[in-house]
Structures are given as C-alpha cells and as structure tokens.
C-alpha positions in Angstrom: -32.7 -40.8 -60.5 -35.5 -39.0 -58.6 -38.6 -40.4 -56.8 -41.7 -38.4 -57.1 -44.7 -39.4 -54.7 -48.3 -38.5 -55.9 -51.5 -38.1 -54.0 -52.0 -41.6 -54.0 -49.9 -43.9 -51.9 -50.5 -46.8 -54.3 -49.5 -45.0 -57.3 -46.1 -43.9 -58.6 -44.4 -42.4 -61.4 -40.8 -42.8 -62.5 -39.3 -39.8 -64.2 -35.6 -40.1 -65.5 -33.0 -37.7 -65.1 -29.4 -36.9 -65.4 -26.6 -35.2 -63.5 -23.0 -34.3 -64.2 -20.3 -35.8 -61.8 -16.4 -35.6 -61.8 -14.8 -38.9 -62.9 -14.1 -41.3 -60.2 -11.1 -42.9 -59.5 -10.3 -46.3 -57.9 -6.9 -47.7 -56.4 -6.8 -51.0 -55.4 -4.5 -52.0 -52.1 -4.2 -54.9 -49.9 -4.0 -54.7 -46.1 -3.2 -57.1 -43.4 -6.3 -57.1 -40.5 -5.4 -57.9 -37.1 -7.5 -61.0 -35.6 -9.7 -59.6 -32.8 -11.9 -61.5 -30.1 -14.4 -60.3 -28.2 -15.5 -61.2 -24.8 -18.3 -60.2 -22.6 -18.7 -59.8 -19.0 -21.4 -59.1 -16.4 -21.4 -56.8 -13.7 -23.7 -55.6 -11.0 -24.3 -51.9 -9.8 -22.9 -51.6 -6.2 -23.8 -49.0 -3.7 -21.3 -48.0 -1.3 -22.5 -48.5 2.0 -21.5 -46.6 5.2 -20.4 -49.0 8.0 -21.1 -48.0 11.3 -19.8 -49.4 14.5 -23.3 -51.0 16.1 -21.9 -50.2 19.5 -21.5 -46.5 19.2 -22.6 -44.6 22.5 -24.3 -41.5 21.3 -24.6 -39.8 24.3 -20.9 -40.1 25.2 -20.3 -38.7 21.8 -22.4 -35.8 22.2 -21.1 -35.1 25.5 -17.5 -35.4 24.3 -18.4 -32.7 21.2 -20.2 -30.3 24.0 -17.2 -30.5 26.0 -14.5 -30.1 23.3 -16.0 -27.8 20.7 -16.0 -24.6 22.8 -12.2 -25.2 23.4 -11.7 -25.6 19.6 -13.6 -22.7 18.8 -11.6 -20.7 21.5 -8.5 -21.8 20.1 -9.5 -21.2 16.4 -10.6 -17.7 17.7 -7.1 -17.1 19.0 -5.2 -18.1 15.6 -7.3 -16.0 13.8 -6.4 -13.0 16.0 -2.9 -13.7 16.2 -0.1 -11.9 14.5 2.6 -14.3 14.5 2.8 -14.4 10.6 2.2 -10.7 10.1 4.8 -9.2 8.1 6.0 -12.5 6.8 7.9 -12.4 3.6 9.8 -15.4 2.0 13.3 -14.9 2.0 14.7 -14.5 -1.6 17.6 -15.8 -2.9 18.8 -12.3 -4.3 18.2 -10.5 -1.2 20.2 -7.3 -0.8 22.3 -7.3 2.1 22.6 -3.2 2.3 20.7 -0.9 4.3 18.1 1.3 1.6 16.9 4.6 1.9 13.8 4.5 0.1 12.2 8.0 0.8 12.7 11.3 2.5 9.5 12.9 3.4 9.8 16.6 4.1 7.1 19.5 3.9 8.5 22.3 1.7 8.0 25.3 4.0 9.7 23.3 6.9 13.7 24.0 6.9 16.4 23.6 9.5 15.9 27.3 10.1 12.3 26.9 11.1 13.1 25.2 14.2 10.4 22.7 13.9 11.2 19.0 14.5 9.5 15.9 13.7 8.1 14.9 17.5 6.3 11.5 16.8 5.6 9.1 13.8 3.0 6.2 13.4 2.5 3.7 10.9 -1.0 2.5 10.0 -2.1 -1.0 10.8 -1.8 -1.7 7.0 1.8 -0.5 6.8 0.8 1.9 3.7 0.5 5.1 5.3 2.9 7.1 7.6 1.8 9.9 9.7 4.0 12.3 11.7 3.5 15.4 13.9 5.3 18.8 14.2 6.4 20.3 17.4 8.6 23.5 18.1 12.0 22.6 19.3 11.6 25.3 22.1 8.7 26.3 24.4 9.7 28.8 27.3 6.3 28.6 29.0 3.0 27.7 27.7 2.6 26.7 23.9 1.3 29.3 21.6 2.1 27.6 18.4 0.0 25.9 16.3 0.8 22.1 15.0 0.0 19.6 12.6 0.0 15.9 11.4 1.0 14.9 7.8 -0.1 11.6 6.3 2.0 10.1 3.4 0.5 6.8 1.7 3.9 5.6 0.2 2.1 3.0 -1.8 0.0 5.4 -4.1 0.8 5.5 -7.7 0.7 9.3 -7.2 3.0 9.3 -4.0 5.3 12.5 -3.9 7.7 12.9 -0.9 7.0 16.5 -0.5 3.2 16.4 -0.8 1.0 14.8 1.9 -2.1 12.7 1.0 -3.7 14.5 4.2 -2.8 17.3 6.8 -4.6 17.5 10.0 -4.2 20.9 11.8 -3.7 21.3 15.7 -4.2 24.2 18.2 -0.9 23.6 19.8 2.2 21.4 19.0 1.7 17.8 18.6 3.9 15.5 21.1 2.5 12.3 20.3 0.6 10.0 17.6 -0.9 6.7 17.6 -2.6 4.7 14.5 -5.3 2.4 15.4 -4.3 -1.1 15.8 -7.2 -2.6 13.5 -8.8 0.3 11.4 -6.6 2.3 9.1 -8.8 5.4 9.1 -8.5 6.2 12.9 -5.3 8.4 14.2 -5.0 9.5 17.5 -2.9 12.3 18.8 -1.7 14.2 22.0 -0.3 17.8 22.0 1.4 20.2 24.6 -1.8 22.0 25.7 -3.1 18.8 27.3 -5.6 17.7 24.6 -6.2 14.4 23.3 -7.5 14.2 19.8 -9.0 11.4 17.5 -9.9 11.6 13.6 -11.5 9.1 11.6 -9.8 10.1 7.8 -12.5 8.6 5.9 -14.7 11.8 6.8 -14.2 14.5 3.9 -14.8 17.6 5.5 -14.1 17.9 9.3 -12.6 14.3 10.2 -12.0 15.5 13.9 -14.5 12.9 15.7 -12.9 13.3 19.4 -11.4 15.6 21.5 -10.8 15.6 25.3 -10.8 19.5 25.5 -14.0 19.5 27.6 -14.0 16.1 29.1 -13.8 16.6 32.8 -10.8 14.6 34.2 -8.7 15.2 31.0 -5.1 16.2 31.2 -4.2 19.8 32.6 -0.4 19.5 31.2 1.2 18.4 28.2 0.5 15.0 26.8 3.5 12.9 26.7 2.1 9.8 25.1 -0.7 8.3 23.3 -1.0 4.8 22.5 -3.7 2.3 21.4 -3.9 -1.1 23.6 -5.8 -4.3 23.3 -8.9 -4.5 25.6 -7.9 -6.6 28.5 -11.4 -7.8 28.7 -11.6 -10.7 26.2 -15.3 -10.2 25.5 -14.6 -6.6 24.4 -12.7 -6.6 20.8 -12.7 -2.7 20.8 -9.1 -1.3 21.4 -8.4 1.1 24.2 -6.8 4.5 23.9 -4.1 5.3 26.5 -3.0 8.6 27.3 -0.3 10.1 29.8 0.9 13.4 30.7 3.1 15.7 32.8 0.4 16.3 35.3 1.1 12.5 36.2 -2.2 11.3 34.8 -2.7 8.0 32.8 -6.1 8.3 31.4 -8.0 5.3 29.4 -10.5 6.3 26.9 -13.2 4.5 25.3 -13.6 5.7 21.5 -16.7 5.4 19.2 -14.5 5.4 15.6 -17.8 5.8 14.2 -20.1 7.2 16.7 -17.7 9.9 17.6 -18.4 9.2 21.7 -15.3 9.7 23.9 -15.7 8.5 27.2 -12.9 8.3 30.1 -13.2 5.0 31.2 -10.7 4.9 34.0 -7.9 7.2 35.3 -4.9 6.8 37.4 -2.3 9.0 39.0 1.6 8.5 39.9 2.0 9.8 43.3 5.5 11.5 44.5 5.7 9.2 47.4 6.9 6.4 44.9 10.0 8.4 44.4 11.7 7.0 47.4 11.3 3.8 46.1 13.4 4.8 43.2 16.7 5.3 45.2 18.3 8.3 46.0 18.0 11.3 43.6 16.3 14.8 43.6 12.9 15.5 44.9 10.8 16.3 42.0 7.9 19.2 42.1 4.4 18.1 40.9 3.9 19.8 37.5 0.4 20.8 38.7 -1.1 23.1 41.3 -3.7 23.3 43.8 -4.9 20.9 46.4 -2.4 18.2 44.7 0.9 20.4 44.8 4.0 18.4 45.2 2.1 15.2 45.3 1.8 14.1 41.5 5.0 13.1 39.3 5.0 13.6 35.8 4.7 10.9 33.4 7.5 11.0 30.5 6.5 7.2 29.0 4.9 4.1 29.5 4.6 0.9 27.7 1.9 -1.9 28.1 3.0 -5.6 28.6 2.1 -7.5 25.4 1.4 -10.6 27.0 -0.5 -9.3 30.1 -2.5 -6.5 29.1 -3.3 -5.1 32.7 0.2 -4.7 33.4 2.2 -1.8 32.4 5.9 0.4 33.1 5.8 3.9 33.8 8.6 6.1 33.4 8.4 9.3 35.6 10.2 12.7 36.2 13.4 12.1 38.2 14.6 9.0 36.6 11.9 6.7 38.3 10.5 3.2 36.6 7.6 2.1 38.3 5.6 -1.4 37.5 2.0 -0.7 37.4 -1.4 -2.5 36.9 -4.8 -1.6 36.0 -6.3 -4.2 38.1 -4.4 -4.2 41.3 -4.9 -0.2 41.7 -6.2 1.4 45.0 -8.0 5.1 45.4 -5.2 7.8 45.1 -5.7 10.7 47.9 -5.8 13.5 45.2 -8.9 15.7 44.4 -10.0 15.8 40.8 -13.1 16.0 38.7 -13.3 12.1 38.3 -12.0 9.4 40.8 -8.4 8.5 40.3 -6.4 5.5 41.2 -2.8 5.0 42.1 -1.6 2.1 39.8 1.8 1.6 41.3 2.6 -2.0 42.2 6.8 -1.4 43.0 9.8 0.0 41.4 12.7 -0.9 39.4 16.2 0.9 40.2 16.1 4.2 38.8 18.1 6.2 36.2 20.2 9.0 37.0 18.5 11.2 34.6 15.4 11.7 33.1 13.7 8.7 31.4 13.5 9.3 27.8 11.9 5.9 26.6 10.6 2.5 27.7 9.4 -0.4 25.8 7.9 -3.7 26.6 9.0 -6.6 24.2 6.5 -7.7 21.7 8.4 -11.0 21.8 9.7 -12.0 25.5 7.1 -12.0 28.1 8.6 -10.2 30.9 11.3 -8.4 29.3 11.5 -4.5 28.6 13.9 -1.6 27.6 14.5 1.7 29.0 16.8 4.7 28.5 17.3 7.8 30.0 19.7 11.2 29.9 22.5 9.4 31.7 23.5 7.6 28.7 22.2 4.2 29.4 20.3 1.5 28.1 19.1 -1.2 30.4 17.6 -4.3 30.1 15.0 -5.4 32.8 13.1 -8.5 33.6 9.6 -7.5 35.2 10.3 -10.0 38.0 13.3 -8.3 39.5 14.3 -4.8 40.5 17.7 -4.7 39.2 18.4 -4.5 35.5 19.8 -7.8 33.7 22.2 -5.6 31.5 23.5 -2.4 31.1 24.6 -0.8 27.9 26.6 2.6 28.1 26.4 4.8 25.2 28.6 7.7 25.3 27.4 9.7 22.6 23.9 9.7 24.7 20.7 7.7 23.9 16.9 9.2 23.7 15.0 6.4 22.4 14.2 2.7 21.9 12.2 0.7 19.3 12.0 -3.3 19.2 12.5 -4.8 15.6 9.3 -6.7 14.9 11.1 -9.0 12.6 13.6 -10.3 15.0 13.0 -10.8 18.6 16.9 -10.3 19.8 17.0 -6.7 18.0 16.3 -3.2 19.0 17.1 0.3 17.7 18.7 3.0 19.6 19.2 6.6 18.5 21.7 9.1 19.8 21.3 12.7 20.4 24.1 14.0 17.8 25.3 12.0 15.1 22.3 11.5 13.4 22.5 7.4 13.1 20.2 4.6 14.0 21.7 1.7 15.7 20.5 -1.8 16.2 21.8 -3.8 19.1 21.5 -7.5 20.1 19.4 -8.1 22.9 21.7 -11.0 24.1 25.1 -9.6 23.6 24.5 -5.8 23.9 26.7 -5.4 20.7 25.9 -3.0 17.9 25.1 -4.8 14.4 26.9 -2.4 12.0 25.4 -4.1 9.1 21.6 -2.7 10.0 22.8 0.8 11.0 20.7 3.5 9.5 23.4 6.4 8.4 23.1 10.0 9.1 22.0 12.1 6.0 23.9 14.6 4.4 22.5 17.2 6.2 22.9 15.8 9.7 20.3 16.2 12.4 19.5 14.7 15.4 17.1 11.8 15.7 13.8 12.5 17.3 11.7 9.3 16.7 11.8 6.0 14.9 8.7 3.5 14.4 8.8 0.1 12.8 6.1 -0.9 9.8 3.7 -3.4 11.8 3.0 -5.0 8.6 6.3 -4.9 6.5 8.7 -5.4 9.4 11.9 -4.3 7.3 10.6 -0.9 6.9 11.3 1.9 9.7 10.3 5.7 9.5 12.9 7.9 11.1 12.1 11.6 12.0 14.5 14.3 13.0 15.1 18.1 14.3 15.0 19.2 10.8 11.5 18.1 10.2 12.2 15.2 7.8 11.2 11.5 7.8 13.2 8.9 6.2 11.8 5.8 5.2 14.6 2.9 5.5 14.3 -0.8 4.4 16.6 -2.9 6.6 18.1 -6.2 5.3 17.4 -9.7 6.6 19.3 -10.4 9.8 20.3 -13.5 10.9 21.6 -13.9 14.4 24.7 -16.2 13.4 25.9 -14.2 10.8 
C-alpha cells in the first residue's frame, strides 16, 4: 500500500497497489530467558588535584637548581662525548671462535717486484673506509718518487678489493696517514719531503684543502708521523693535527676542515741534550744543518695520553723515550722561522736500538708500550722511569697496536715471518688463538690499525703492497 500526499494537508487520496513477495516461513521454538536485575548508582566527576607542600621554600629550591644544573649538564655532555660503548656488539651464541681473513686489498700494478710497501694505514671514524699510503722500500738520499694514498669502502655494495673508491696523489712517498676523529671525509698525511697534507674527500675535483709546503716553520725533513688528537681546551671541540719529523720538530696544527685554513698553532723541538738522560748510548747527530747543527734529535714516533691530553711520550733517534708536555714547556735555544719550545719533562730508560713504536693505552691512564730494534717490547708506567715489564721477541718487533675491544690485549708484529701476534698485558704471553697468520706469499708486516668503530676488525699492511682485513673472534681473558 502506498500513501500519496496531495497539495492540501487535510485531503488524502487512497490507492490500492500490490507487490509480489516470496512466501514467508515460520518456526516456533521455546527458549529459557535468564532473570536480569538492574541497579543504578550515581557518581560525581572528580578532578585530580596536585597536592603541594605548603612549606616549600622556593628560594632554596631555585638556589639548589642553579647550583646543580651546571653539574648535571656537564655530566650529560660528558656522556654524550663518551666512546665507552663504541664498537659494542652483543655476543651471539653462534660466534665463530676462529680468526677470519675478510679481504686482501691491493692495487693491480703494485707487485713484490715493484719495491713499494704499505707504509701506513688508517680507518675512518665510521669504520667503513680504510686508507693506506704507499712508499718505496729504499731511499738512498732525497726522495724523488711520487706517492699515493688509496681508499677502500669495504661496506659499499660495489666494493672491489682491487679498485679503490678514491686515489690521492702526492709529490713524494707517503710516511703516515691519519683519519679525522669525527669527520669521515677528512684525511691527513705526511710525506718524506716534510709536507703535511689534508684532504676533504667530499670535494669532487681537487680535494686537497691544506698543505704545509709554504707555511713558515714547517718540517724540513721527512715526516715520521701525523695524528689527530682531541683538543686539550675543553671549550674547543675541533681536534688538532699533530705532526713529527726527523728534524726533531713536533708541530700542532689548527685545521679548518671546510674553510681550508691551516695554521701552525704551536711548535716544539727535541734537543740533543736530552740524550744524556736516557742512559749510555751513541751520540746521535742532528738531521738538519744550519744554526742548529747537532742540537735536535730526530723524532721517530709519539703518542698522546688519552686521559691527559697535554701529556705525550716521544721516541727519538738513539733509543730515547721522553716524557713531554704541551703546557709545561720552556723556550728552546734554536733559531727558527717560528718560536719553538722544549717540551721534555723527563726521560725513561732507553732502548738499545731505534725506537720504532710507542703507544699510550686507551684504557689505562698511565700505561704505555714501546718497542725498538733491540727486539724488546716494554711496558711502562708514566710515573716511573724503569719499565714495569720487558718482553723479548727473538724474531724482532717493529710495531705495536692496542686492541680497542679488550684493555689487556695488544698486537705486535715481527720483522720476518709475516704474522701478527696478540699479547696479554698482564702476563706478557702470546694468545695463539688470536694470531693473524702469514699469507701464502709471505711478506714482512709494516703496519696494523684497529677499526675505531668495529673493534674486531684490523687492517694489516705489508712489504708487498697488500692490506689484509682480518676479523678477530671474541676474547675472554680466562679462556
């Protein structure tokens, strides 16, 4: 039935209509209903109230906050800069207990017959890029070779062990490379001609941003080492670049990594007079001529104390080991284009051969290692002149590197067999399960560097121009 409304509200018309539907079916069924009861309750909306102690002394509270907030912020900043958990990786149950050789990096035109060695190696702060420098194995006089630095990103999908992601050319052999502490695109190097170089790898064309070639007071002989260090001034976040040379100079540079500014911030010189404090030994002539003849000692290596940024240890020609400071330094009696200071505070017992490596511990505040051509590894406490322990290595030892994963482990490499051994700092014993074995074509090891991000990775360079990336298993001291 349908209702049809007309124009008038009071009149209606009726019309019959029909529709076809399907037959309906019915079914009767009984059900048991449960008895339900209703109950009502009344609630009042309550607002939470913040109860304050009426006896609060707001002046004392404000004074407390003013006193404590700077300390809290200082501690938070310290934690933010802390590297305590860098490289931390949870130990899995299926961890492999064996040393693994991951990659062998080599430039195709460098062969054992080329007489070119890997002189230095450094990892980027992210741990993805390894940079290494090439140098000729022999130099009769002044270096007239060209050098190069090669960079490999081992994490790239198109990684090739024979094709570097970038190659940097130098005007003489490369003696040392050091990656920036915080900026992965910044790399520094030193050469046999005395030049200190800094590159910004983000630049597509000419990425060389700094050179010491025209800076007054720069090195006059081969650079033995370059290294980035944290700025001892807590108000300055920018790291400093330190270089040392066979001319006896230790120079501290301020580097504008984006602007390209390169300023000699401070200069030090190691004088020959300090050899008398290192025990009996042959007098070592100065490597430079001029007004300072026979006054300077060539610097072979150095290492800054990670816990006292103004303190450092220097290895010099003739086996001397000297305790130095950038703060407690006096003017040096040498003529130079820039004022130079004498940083030496005291001397440790000397090696009976050339000092080839010195390494301050990143874990222990006053401990450092040294080794020399006298086949000895020495463990020193900075507060005493005599070594705490001496380890004699019959096959000879040329270099040392701390493990960043374990405070009581360090690496040492020998002159002949092509192996890298790891020693326990407390016992002086070799941990055989951690040894990096020699390759099939054995060559003397020249340099080793621990990855600053993935502590179980090491880069090892040799006399045949190869760099091997090794993975080390987890070490437990009681195993």
